[in-house]
C-alpha positions as CSV (number, residue, x, y, z in Angstrom):
1,X,-8.1,-61.5,-87.6
2,X,-11.9,-61.6,-87.2
3,X,-13.1,-61.7,-83.6
4,X,-16.4,-63.1,-82.4
5,X,-18.8,-60.2,-81.9
6,X,-19.0,-60.6,-78.1
7,X,-15.3,-60.8,-77.8
8,X,-14.9,-57.7,-79.9
9,X,-17.5,-55.8,-77.8
10,X,-15.8,-56.8,-74.5
11,X,-12.4,-55.8,-75.9
12,X,-13.7,-52.4,-77.0
13,X,-15.4,-51.9,-73.6
14,X,-12.1,-52.8,-71.7
15,X,-10.2,-50.3,-73.8
16,X,-12.7,-47.6,-73.0
17,X,-12.6,-48.3,-69.3
18,X,-8.8,-48.1,-69.0
19,X,-8.5,-44.8,-70.8
20,X,-8.6,-41.7,-68.5
21,X,-11.7,-39.6,-68.6
22,X,-10.9,-36.8,-71.0
23,X,-14.0,-36.0,-73.0
24,X,-15.9,-32.8,-73.4
25,X,-19.5,-31.8,-73.8
26,X,-18.6,-30.2,-77.1
27,X,-17.0,-31.9,-80.2
28,X,-13.3,-31.8,-80.5
29,X,-12.2,-29.0,-82.8
30,X,-10.6,-30.9,-85.7
31,X,-10.3,-27.7,-87.8
32,X,-8.3,-25.9,-85.2
33,X,-4.6,-25.9,-84.4
34,X,-2.8,-25.0,-81.2
35,X,0.9,-24.5,-81.3
36,X,2.7,-24.8,-77.9
37,X,6.1,-23.2,-78.2
38,X,8.4,-23.8,-75.3
39,X,11.4,-21.4,-75.3
40,X,13.6,-23.1,-72.7
41,X,14.8,-20.5,-70.2
42,X,13.0,-17.5,-71.5
43,X,12.4,-15.7,-68.2
44,X,9.3,-13.6,-68.0
45,X,11.4,-10.5,-67.2
46,X,12.7,-10.4,-70.8
47,X,9.2,-9.3,-72.1
48,X,9.6,-5.9,-70.4
49,X,13.3,-5.5,-70.9
50,X,14.1,-2.9,-73.5
51,X,17.4,-4.6,-74.3
52,X,15.6,-7.7,-75.4
53,X,14.7,-7.7,-79.1
54,X,11.4,-9.6,-79.2
55,X,9.3,-8.0,-82.0
56,X,7.4,-11.2,-82.9
57,X,6.7,-12.4,-79.4
58,X,5.7,-8.9,-78.2
59,X,3.3,-8.6,-81.2
60,X,1.7,-11.9,-80.3
61,X,1.3,-10.6,-76.8
62,X,-0.2,-7.3,-78.0
63,X,-2.6,-9.1,-80.3
64,X,-3.5,-11.6,-77.6
65,X,-2.9,-12.0,-73.8
66,X,0.2,-12.3,-71.6
67,X,0.8,-13.3,-68.0
68,X,2.6,-11.1,-65.6
69,X,4.9,-14.0,-65.1
70,X,4.2,-17.8,-64.8
71,X,4.9,-19.7,-61.6
72,X,6.5,-23.0,-62.7
73,X,6.9,-26.3,-60.8
74,X,9.6,-27.0,-58.3
75,X,12.3,-27.9,-59.0
76,X,12.4,-25.3,-61.9
77,X,14.3,-27.6,-64.3
78,X,13.5,-28.8,-67.8
79,X,12.1,-32.3,-67.6
80,X,9.6,-31.7,-64.7
81,X,8.4,-28.4,-66.1
82,X,7.8,-29.5,-69.6
83,X,5.8,-32.4,-68.2
84,X,3.8,-30.0,-66.0
85,X,3.0,-27.8,-69.1
86,X,1.3,-30.8,-70.9
87,X,-0.3,-32.5,-67.9
88,X,-1.5,-29.6,-65.8
89,X,-0.2,-31.4,-62.7
90,X,2.8,-30.9,-60.4
91,X,5.8,-33.3,-60.4
92,X,4.5,-35.1,-57.3
93,X,1.6,-36.3,-59.4
94,X,2.9,-36.6,-62.9
95,X,6.0,-38.5,-61.8
96,X,8.9,-36.6,-63.6
97,X,10.4,-35.5,-60.3
98,X,13.6,-34.0,-61.6
99,X,16.1,-34.1,-64.4
100,X,17.4,-37.1,-62.6
101,X,17.0,-38.9,-59.3
102,X,18.9,-41.4,-57.0
103,X,18.2,-45.1,-57.1
104,X,18.1,-46.0,-53.4
105,X,19.1,-49.6,-53.9
106,X,22.2,-49.0,-56.1
107,X,23.1,-45.5,-54.8
108,X,23.5,-44.4,-58.4
109,X,22.1,-41.4,-60.2
110,X,19.4,-42.3,-62.8
111,X,19.0,-39.7,-65.6
112,X,15.6,-38.7,-66.9
113,X,17.2,-36.0,-69.2
114,X,17.3,-36.5,-72.2
115,X,15.2,-39.6,-72.2
116,X,18.1,-42.1,-72.3
117,X,16.4,-44.9,-70.4
118,X,12.7,-44.6,-70.2
119,X,9.7,-44.3,-72.6
120,X,7.0,-41.7,-71.9
121,X,4.6,-44.3,-70.5
122,X,7.2,-45.4,-67.9
123,X,7.7,-42.0,-66.3
124,X,4.7,-39.8,-67.0
125,X,1.9,-41.0,-64.7
126,X,-0.9,-38.6,-65.5
127,X,-2.6,-37.9,-68.9
128,X,-1.1,-35.3,-71.1
129,X,-3.0,-32.9,-73.3
130,X,-1.7,-34.7,-76.4
131,X,-3.0,-38.0,-74.9
132,X,-6.4,-36.4,-74.6
133,X,-6.3,-34.9,-78.1
134,X,-5.1,-38.0,-79.8
135,X,-7.8,-40.2,-78.1
136,X,-10.4,-37.6,-79.3
137,X,-9.3,-38.2,-82.9
138,X,-7.1,-35.1,-83.3
139,X,-3.7,-35.1,-84.9
140,X,-0.8,-34.6,-82.5
141,X,2.9,-33.7,-83.0
142,X,5.9,-33.2,-80.8
143,X,9.2,-31.8,-81.9
144,X,11.9,-32.6,-79.2
145,X,9.3,-32.5,-76.4
146,X,10.9,-33.7,-73.2
147,X,9.7,-37.0,-71.6
148,X,7.9,-38.1,-74.8
149,X,10.1,-41.0,-76.0
150,X,8.0,-43.6,-77.8
151,X,4.8,-41.7,-76.9
152,X,2.1,-43.7,-78.6
153,X,-0.3,-40.7,-78.7
154,X,2.0,-38.5,-80.8
155,X,1.2,-39.0,-84.5
156,X,4.4,-37.2,-85.6
157,X,7.4,-36.9,-83.4
158,X,11.2,-36.6,-83.0
159,X,12.3,-36.9,-79.4
160,X,14.5,-34.6,-77.3
161,X,17.5,-36.9,-77.6
162,X,20.9,-36.8,-79.1
163,X,23.0,-39.7,-80.5
164,X,23.2,-41.2,-83.9
165,X,20.5,-43.7,-83.3
166,X,18.0,-41.5,-81.4
167,X,15.9,-40.0,-84.2
168,X,16.1,-43.0,-86.5
169,X,15.0,-45.3,-83.6
170,X,12.4,-43.1,-81.9
171,X,11.3,-40.6,-84.6
172,X,8.1,-41.4,-86.6
173,X,9.6,-43.7,-89.3
174,X,7.6,-42.5,-92.3
175,X,8.1,-38.9,-91.4
176,X,11.9,-39.4,-91.0
177,X,12.0,-40.9,-94.5
178,X,9.9,-38.1,-96.0
179,X,12.0,-35.4,-94.3
180,X,15.2,-36.9,-95.9
181,X,13.5,-37.0,-99.3
182,X,12.5,-33.4,-99.0
183,X,16.0,-32.3,-98.2
184,X,15.8,-31.5,-94.5
185,X,19.1,-32.3,-92.7
186,X,17.7,-34.6,-90.0
187,X,20.8,-36.8,-90.1
188,X,22.9,-33.8,-89.0
189,X,21.0,-33.5,-85.7
190,X,23.2,-35.8,-83.7
191,X,26.3,-33.9,-84.8
192,X,24.7,-30.5,-83.9
193,X,23.7,-31.8,-80.4
194,X,27.4,-32.4,-79.7
195,X,28.6,-29.0,-80.9
196,X,28.9,-26.2,-78.3
197,X,27.0,-23.8,-80.5
198,X,24.8,-26.5,-82.1
199,X,21.6,-25.1,-80.5
200,X,21.4,-22.4,-83.2
201,X,21.3,-25.0,-86.0
202,X,19.0,-27.2,-83.9
203,X,16.4,-24.5,-83.3
204,X,16.5,-23.6,-87.0
205,X,15.9,-27.3,-87.9
206,X,13.1,-27.8,-85.4
207,X,11.1,-24.9,-86.9
208,X,11.6,-26.3,-90.4
209,X,10.2,-29.6,-89.2
210,X,7.2,-27.7,-88.0
211,X,6.9,-26.0,-91.4
212,X,6.9,-29.4,-93.0
213,X,4.1,-30.6,-90.8
214,X,2.0,-27.5,-91.3
215,X,2.2,-28.0,-95.1
216,X,2.0,-31.8,-95.4
217,X,0.6,-33.3,-92.2
218,X,-1.3,-30.4,-90.5
219,X,-1.6,-31.1,-86.8
220,X,-4.3,-30.0,-84.4
221,X,-1.8,-29.8,-81.6
222,X,1.9,-29.2,-82.2
223,X,4.4,-28.9,-79.3
224,X,7.9,-27.6,-80.1
225,X,10.8,-27.1,-77.8
226,X,13.5,-24.4,-78.6
227,X,16.8,-24.8,-76.7
228,X,19.4,-22.1,-77.4
229,X,18.3,-19.5,-74.8
230,X,18.9,-22.1,-72.0
231,X,22.2,-23.1,-73.4
232,X,23.5,-19.6,-73.6
233,X,22.3,-18.5,-70.2
234,X,23.9,-21.5,-68.5
235,X,27.2,-20.5,-70.0
236,X,27.1,-16.7,-69.7
237,X,24.2,-15.9,-67.4
238,X,20.9,-14.0,-67.9
239,X,20.9,-10.4,-69.0
240,X,24.3,-10.7,-70.6
241,X,25.1,-9.6,-74.2
242,X,25.1,-13.3,-75.2
243,X,21.7,-13.8,-73.5
244,X,20.1,-10.9,-75.3
245,X,21.4,-12.3,-78.6
246,X,19.9,-15.7,-77.8
247,X,16.4,-14.3,-77.0
248,X,16.6,-12.4,-80.3
249,X,17.4,-15.7,-82.0
250,X,14.4,-17.3,-80.3
251,X,12.2,-14.5,-81.5
252,X,13.4,-15.1,-85.1
253,X,12.4,-18.8,-84.8
254,X,8.9,-17.8,-83.5
255,X,8.6,-15.5,-86.5
256,X,9.4,-18.5,-88.7
257,X,6.7,-20.6,-86.9
258,X,4.1,-17.9,-87.4
259,X,4.9,-17.7,-91.1
260,X,5.1,-21.5,-91.6
261,X,1.7,-21.9,-89.9
262,X,0.1,-20.0,-92.8
263,X,0.7,-23.1,-94.9
264,X,-1.7,-25.1,-92.8
265,X,-5.4,-25.6,-93.8
266,X,-6.1,-24.5,-90.2
267,X,-4.2,-21.2,-90.6
268,X,-7.3,-19.1,-89.8
269,X,-8.0,-21.1,-86.7
270,X,-4.5,-21.3,-85.2
271,X,-3.6,-20.3,-81.7
272,X,0.0,-19.8,-80.4
273,X,0.9,-20.5,-76.8
274,X,4.4,-19.2,-76.1
275,X,5.7,-20.5,-72.8
276,X,8.9,-21.2,-70.9
277,X,9.8,-23.8,-68.3
278,X,11.6,-21.5,-65.8
279,X,13.5,-18.2,-65.4
280,X,17.2,-17.8,-64.7
281,X,19.5,-16.6,-61.9
282,X,23.2,-15.7,-62.4
283,X,25.5,-17.8,-60.3
284,X,28.9,-17.2,-58.8
285,X,29.2,-19.8,-55.9
286,X,28.8,-23.6,-55.8
287,X,27.3,-25.3,-52.7
288,X,28.7,-28.8,-52.3
289,X,26.4,-30.6,-49.8
290,X,28.1,-33.9,-50.3
291,X,31.2,-32.4,-48.7
292,X,29.1,-31.6,-45.7
293,X,27.8,-35.2,-45.6
294,X,31.4,-36.4,-45.7
295,X,32.3,-34.1,-42.8
296,X,29.4,-35.5,-40.9
297,X,30.6,-39.1,-41.5
298,X,27.7,-40.0,-43.7
299,X,29.9,-40.3,-46.9
300,X,33.3,-42.0,-46.9
301,X,36.0,-42.1,-49.5
302,X,38.9,-40.0,-50.8
303,X,38.4,-37.2,-53.3
304,X,35.6,-37.9,-55.6
305,X,36.0,-41.6,-55.1
306,X,33.1,-42.5,-52.8
307,X,33.2,-45.9,-51.1
308,X,30.1,-45.7,-48.8
309,X,27.0,-43.6,-48.7
310,X,24.6,-43.3,-45.8
311,X,23.2,-40.3,-47.5
312,X,23.8,-38.5,-50.8
313,X,22.7,-35.3,-52.5
314,X,21.7,-35.0,-56.2
315,X,21.9,-31.5,-57.6
316,X,19.2,-29.9,-59.7
317,X,20.8,-26.5,-60.3
318,X,19.3,-24.2,-57.7
319,X,17.6,-27.2,-56.0
320,X,19.0,-30.3,-54.5
321,X,17.6,-33.7,-53.5
322,X,18.9,-35.2,-50.3
323,X,18.5,-39.0,-49.9
324,X,19.0,-40.9,-46.7
325,X,20.2,-44.4,-47.6
326,X,20.4,-45.8,-44.0
327,X,16.9,-47.2,-43.6
328,X,17.2,-47.9,-39.9
329,X,18.3,-44.4,-39.1
330,X,16.4,-42.5,-41.8
331,X,14.3,-40.3,-39.6
332,X,17.2,-39.5,-37.2
333,X,19.6,-38.6,-40.1
334,X,17.0,-36.6,-42.0
335,X,16.2,-34.5,-38.9
336,X,19.9,-33.9,-38.3
337,X,20.5,-33.0,-41.9
338,X,17.6,-30.6,-42.0
339,X,19.3,-28.6,-39.2
340,X,22.9,-28.9,-40.5
341,X,22.1,-28.1,-44.1
342,X,19.9,-25.1,-43.2
343,X,23.0,-23.4,-41.8
344,X,25.1,-23.8,-45.0
345,X,25.8,-20.5,-46.7
346,X,23.6,-20.0,-49.8
347,X,20.8,-22.4,-48.7
348,X,17.5,-20.5,-48.8
349,X,15.4,-23.3,-47.3
350,X,15.3,-27.0,-46.4
351,X,12.0,-28.7,-47.1
352,X,11.1,-31.7,-45.0
353,X,8.6,-34.4,-46.0
354,X,5.7,-32.7,-44.2
355,X,6.3,-29.7,-46.5
356,X,6.5,-31.5,-49.8
357,X,2.7,-31.4,-50.6
358,X,2.7,-27.6,-50.4
359,X,5.3,-27.6,-53.2
360,X,3.7,-30.2,-55.4
361,X,6.3,-32.8,-54.5
362,X,5.9,-36.6,-53.8
363,X,7.2,-38.1,-50.5
364,X,9.3,-41.3,-50.4
365,X,6.2,-43.2,-49.2
366,X,4.4,-42.1,-52.3
367,X,7.3,-42.5,-54.8
368,X,10.4,-44.4,-53.8
369,X,12.4,-42.2,-56.2
370,X,11.6,-39.1,-54.1
371,X,14.2,-37.7,-51.7
372,X,13.9,-37.3,-48.0
373,X,14.7,-33.6,-48.1
374,X,14.7,-30.9,-50.7
375,X,17.1,-27.9,-50.6
376,X,16.6,-24.6,-52.4
377,X,19.5,-22.2,-53.0
378,X,19.6,-18.4,-52.9
379,X,20.2,-16.4,-56.1
380,X,23.9,-16.5,-56.9
381,X,24.4,-20.0,-55.6
382,X,24.1,-23.4,-57.4
383,X,24.4,-26.9,-56.1
384,X,27.2,-29.3,-57.0
385,X,27.5,-33.0,-56.3
386,X,31.3,-33.0,-55.7
387,X,32.3,-34.6,-52.4
388,X,36.0,-33.6,-52.6
389,X,37.8,-30.9,-50.8
390,X,37.2,-29.2,-47.4
391,X,35.1,-26.2,-48.4
392,X,31.3,-26.7,-48.6
393,X,30.9,-23.4,-50.5
394,X,33.4,-22.5,-53.2
395,X,33.6,-19.7,-55.9
396,X,32.9,-20.9,-59.4
397,X,35.8,-20.9,-61.9
398,X,33.5,-18.9,-64.2
399,X,30.3,-17.1,-63.8
400,X,27.2,-18.4,-65.5
401,X,23.5,-19.0,-64.8
402,X,21.1,-21.7,-63.8
403,X,17.6,-22.5,-62.5
404,X,15.9,-25.0,-60.2
405,X,15.2,-22.6,-57.4
406,X,11.9,-22.0,-55.7
407,X,9.5,-20.9,-58.4
408,X,7.6,-17.9,-57.1
409,X,10.5,-15.4,-57.3
410,X,10.5,-12.6,-59.9
411,X,13.5,-13.8,-61.9
412,X,12.4,-17.4,-61.8
413,X,9.0,-16.7,-63.3
414,X,8.4,-18.1,-66.8
415,X,6.7,-16.6,-69.8
416,X,3.2,-17.2,-71.0
417,X,1.5,-15.6,-74.1
418,X,-1.6,-16.8,-75.8
419,X,-2.5,-15.3,-79.2
420,X,-4.6,-16.1,-82.2
421,X,-7.9,-17.9,-82.8
422,X,-10.2,-18.2,-79.8
423,X,-8.3,-15.6,-77.7
424,X,-9.9,-12.4,-76.2
425,X,-7.2,-9.8,-76.8
426,X,-6.2,-7.3,-74.1
427,X,-7.3,-9.3,-71.1
428,X,-5.2,-9.1,-67.9
429,X,-4.1,-12.5,-66.7
430,X,-1.9,-11.4,-63.8
431,X,0.4,-14.0,-62.5
432,X,-0.6,-17.5,-63.6
433,X,0.6,-21.1,-62.9
434,X,2.1,-23.5,-65.4
435,X,-0.5,-26.1,-64.4
436,X,-3.0,-23.9,-66.1
437,X,-1.4,-24.3,-69.6
438,X,-2.6,-27.8,-70.5
439,X,-6.3,-27.3,-69.5
440,X,-6.3,-24.0,-71.4
441,X,-5.0,-25.8,-74.5
442,X,-7.5,-28.5,-74.1
443,X,-10.3,-26.0,-73.9
444,X,-9.1,-24.3,-77.1
445,X,-9.4,-27.7,-78.8
446,X,-12.9,-28.4,-77.4
447,X,-11.6,-30.9,-74.9
448,X,-11.4,-31.1,-71.1
449,X,-8.7,-32.4,-68.7
450,X,-10.4,-33.4,-65.5
451,X,-7.1,-34.9,-64.2
452,X,-5.3,-31.5,-64.3
453,X,-4.7,-29.6,-61.1
454,X,-4.8,-26.3,-63.0
455,X,-7.7,-24.6,-64.6
456,X,-8.4,-23.1,-68.1
457,X,-7.6,-19.5,-68.2
458,X,-11.1,-18.5,-69.1
459,X,-10.3,-14.7,-69.1
460,X,-8.1,-15.3,-72.1
461,X,-10.6,-17.3,-74.2
462,X,-13.3,-16.3,-76.6
463,X,-14.8,-19.5,-77.8
464,X,-18.4,-18.5,-78.4
């Protein structure tokens, strides 16, 4: 449809005004490629652990730079932290406040993981680095990147979702057809998601999708999420024989990505950013705060059948959200719970609303999905939402591992390695923050992210 010149001009001006400021004084680097590899659960401590076989990742670190651990966002769980990695902002600003949250009106838990309900635009409230890159004319791709369902600024994508309809519905249609024609088993993905050991096949497939892109649709920014380390550590715990196998498996997949990237016309100007979303603690005990709420008369019901909630707790592994649903008594109940829950075995701290900003969290006044209190557990303990039984703390039926805890603890620190084009090898980064990753990627691509709370890691970069 042909528009009158004035109308076309006004339309273009409106589009320009509503886009976030994201430009740069220099031109976007359309002959560069940055590959952001998230290895879910790869704790920073594995890099210096002689039992961990990581030849490819350690070579990337030796040829580039590495952090002495990366402080992730609280809660240290997958959906918020992957969003922090690409926005450079904490959950209180970017809006992905947990893997799930409680709807105050219905009293029901609403899942954010793995994108079953919401598109990216509905939950991510600050610009991502792939938004900025796409709007600068660069080619963007996401392979099962969390909180990216229907992201309009990903040129090539398959979402981090299972189910028979997920990839056909939300994957890039032309690419899905092309992958089938080229013999990649994309239609096996839903089956592999359901299988207990399916992460092995999944990670193998994801790296093959990346290889396809490098060869046929070379991106300037590729984000890929590898899952098996997290799966194994949840079941067996960190630093177990199974965990060491899983990190070796992840290293093999990074090796594949490095080899596949040589197919890209941007091979000589490719930078790898190897990151993780959290570390891992072993767990032996479950804390059941909803049992405590029932004992205090704030939850009524029998067993796990709850009939009334004046308050309710939503577990996030080593963190927990506490919602007060009695609006008239909210301040009174929250103050009481802060004291009562602080005395529960295994609780490291209880954060009240006036402490949220210090931890990058939104208050209920800023975001109605936010809780009234946050709990953080000690190592060895994990939160459960069970309201049945008399004991608030119970031994687990089997040992395992989890995350979610306060982030600035040695075993909860994530991994960050930057290697390849535009990197100054051998520089000491020390301890960094995950909010620094997105602005650093932007700088590598000749872009800026003024909305980010973090900063580019200038010591790592050599862009002259």
